[in-house]
NUSE-105402 format. One record per residue (C-alpha): x, y, z; residue number from 1; residue in one letter. Coordinates in pm, 1 decimal. Each point is the difference from the previous one (the first is absolute). Layout:
// NUSE-105402
       px       py       pz   n res
        X        Y        Z NUM   A
...
//
This chain:
// NUSE-105402
       px       py       pz   n res
    -10.5     32.0    -19.2   1   M
    140.6    324.4    -24.9   2   T
   -127.5    308.5    138.9   3   A
    105.7    330.1    -76.2   4   R
    104.9    279.4    273.8   5   A
   -320.3    139.6    -48.1   6   S
   -270.3   -343.9     57.7   7   D
    241.1      2.2    318.5   8   Y
    -17.1    361.6    200.9   9   K
   -270.4    -50.2    196.2  10   G
    -10.1   -391.7      8.7  11   N
    294.3    -35.2    156.7  12   E
   -150.5   -265.2    232.9  13   A
   -150.5   -183.2   -226.6  14   Y
    228.4    -81.8   -246.9  15   F
    256.9   -108.6    301.8  16   E
   -248.0   -201.2     79.8  17   K
    -27.6   -159.2   -279.1  18   L
    360.7     -7.8   -128.3  19   R
     64.5   -265.7    352.5  20   K
   -300.4   -225.5   -132.4  21   K
    125.6   -367.2   -100.5  22   K
   -340.3   -138.1   -136.8  23   D
    -93.4    310.9   -244.3  24   I
    -39.1   -163.2   -323.9  25   E
     48.1    256.5   -290.0  26   F
   -145.3    -29.0   -282.9  27   I
    147.5     16.7   -332.4  28   N
   -152.0    170.3   -345.1  29   R
    -11.3   -332.9   -192.2  30   D
    -69.2   -223.0    291.0  31   I
    149.7   -332.1   -171.5  32   T
    301.7    133.6    -59.4  33   K
    318.3     73.4    247.6  34   K
     25.8    355.4    100.3  35   W
    231.1    248.7   -186.9  36   N
     40.1    361.6     73.2  37   P
    -21.3     91.8   -409.4  38   S
   -208.8   -313.1   -108.7  39   T
   -276.3    -71.4    255.6  40   N
     52.2    193.7    289.4  41   D
   -220.4     15.3    334.2  42   V
   -359.7    161.6    -34.2  43   V
   -127.7   -114.4    322.1  44   A
     -8.2   -163.8    267.5  45   Y
   -215.0   -247.0    241.9  46   F
     49.8     32.3    378.3  47   D
   -134.3   -313.1    178.4  48   P
      3.2    156.1    344.0  49   E
   -358.2    161.1   -104.7  50   D
    -34.5   -190.2   -328.8  51   K
     25.1    305.7   -225.6  52   K
    161.5    104.6   -342.4  53   I
     93.5    347.7     23.6  54   Y
    150.0    185.7   -328.2  55   I
    208.5    315.9     32.1  56   D
    -73.7    317.9   -134.8  57   F
    334.5    -58.8   -208.2  58   G
   -105.2   -359.7   -129.6  59   S
     -2.9    -38.7   -362.6  60   P
   -328.0    -47.8    -14.7  61   L
    -99.5    323.9    229.0  62   R
    143.6    184.3   -329.3  63   K
   -100.0    398.4    -17.8  64   G
   -361.7   -169.5    171.5  65   E
   -175.4    152.0    294.5  66   P
    -21.0   -203.1    307.2  67   S
   -220.2   -330.2     62.0  68   L
   -272.3    -37.3    182.7  69   D
     33.8   -221.6    295.5  70   L
   -145.1   -356.9   -242.4  71   M
    -77.2   -363.9     71.7  72   Y
    235.8   -257.2    -72.8  73   S
   -235.9    -79.9   -286.8  74   Y
     39.7    325.6   -143.7  75   D
    358.8     77.4     13.9  76   L
     20.8   -365.2   -175.3  77   G
   -245.9    196.4   -344.9  78   I
    257.2    330.3     53.4  79   Y
    311.4   -228.8    -33.8  80   L
   -145.0   -240.7   -279.3  81   F
    -80.4    298.7   -200.5  82   G
    290.9    150.8     59.9  83   K
    182.5   -307.7   -130.8  84   R
   -197.5    -13.5   -303.5  85   I
     -9.9    395.0    -96.5  86   N
//
């Protein structure tokens, strides 16, 4: 996961807690292939503690888009598959 300095400011405690977690599962752009910084970057992550998938504002899935509303996992799946198909 990459975070810009502007993402970090004001959210220091959150990012430090996330950095120390060992059970975070990162989701690559193509989930069938291994991570690669230039061809298959991280687009989201799953936190098994709260059972939620998070998409950072800096994620390639979010380029140029406004803030997302809270979504149920089904709706998020539809959103992610729609992004992958388009």
